[in-house]
C-alpha positions in Angstrom: -60.6 106.0 158.1 -58.3 103.8 160.2 -60.0 104.1 163.5 -61.2 106.3 166.3 -60.0 107.4 169.7 -62.4 108.2 172.6 -61.3 110.0 175.7 -63.2 110.7 178.9 -62.2 114.1 180.4 -63.3 116.6 183.0 -66.3 118.6 182.0 -65.2 121.8 180.2 -61.9 120.3 178.8 -60.9 121.9 175.5 -60.9 119.1 173.0 -58.0 120.8 171.1 -55.9 121.5 174.2 -52.2 120.4 174.3 -53.1 118.0 177.1 -55.5 116.1 174.9 -53.2 116.3 171.9 -50.5 114.6 174.0 -52.8 111.7 174.6 -54.2 111.4 171.0 -51.0 111.8 169.0 -49.2 108.7 170.1 -52.3 106.6 169.8 -53.1 107.8 166.3 -49.5 107.2 165.3 -49.6 103.7 166.7 -52.6 103.1 164.4 -50.6 104.3 161.4 -52.6 107.5 161.1 -51.6 110.6 159.2 -54.4 113.0 160.2 -56.7 113.3 163.2 -60.1 115.1 163.2 -62.5 115.9 166.0 -65.6 113.7 165.6 -67.6 114.7 168.6 -67.4 116.3 172.0 -70.2 116.4 174.5 -70.6 116.6 178.3 -73.1 115.7 180.9 -73.5 115.3 184.6 -75.1 112.9 187.1 -77.3 113.5 190.1 -74.3 114.0 192.3 -73.1 116.9 190.1 -70.1 115.0 188.7 -69.6 116.1 185.1 -67.7 114.3 182.4 -66.9 115.2 178.9 -66.5 112.5 176.2 -64.3 113.5 173.3 -64.0 111.3 170.1 -61.5 111.7 167.3 -61.3 110.1 163.9 -57.9 108.8 162.7 -57.3 109.0 159.0 -54.5 107.3 157.0 -53.4 106.6 153.5 -55.4 104.3 151.3 -54.2 100.7 151.5 -54.0 100.4 147.7 -56.1 97.3 147.9 -58.6 96.1 145.4 -62.1 97.4 145.0 -63.4 93.8 145.1 -65.3 92.7 148.2 -63.2 91.1 150.8 -64.0 87.8 152.6 -63.7 87.8 156.4 
């Protein structure tokens, strides 16, 4: 896993729509990702009736080929 991408959208938005893909693809590529998978998609609304959908994707990439030894940060 390289990272994740989270998007706020209108309630009822299809997480796999072309509109969402056009947002996710360039961000995933900028991270060096090879594959994107849907992590979560959920919606809710507030007292005023405004609904929002939160969509999260996982970005996957090739292994770095690093050592299995613990790294110091």
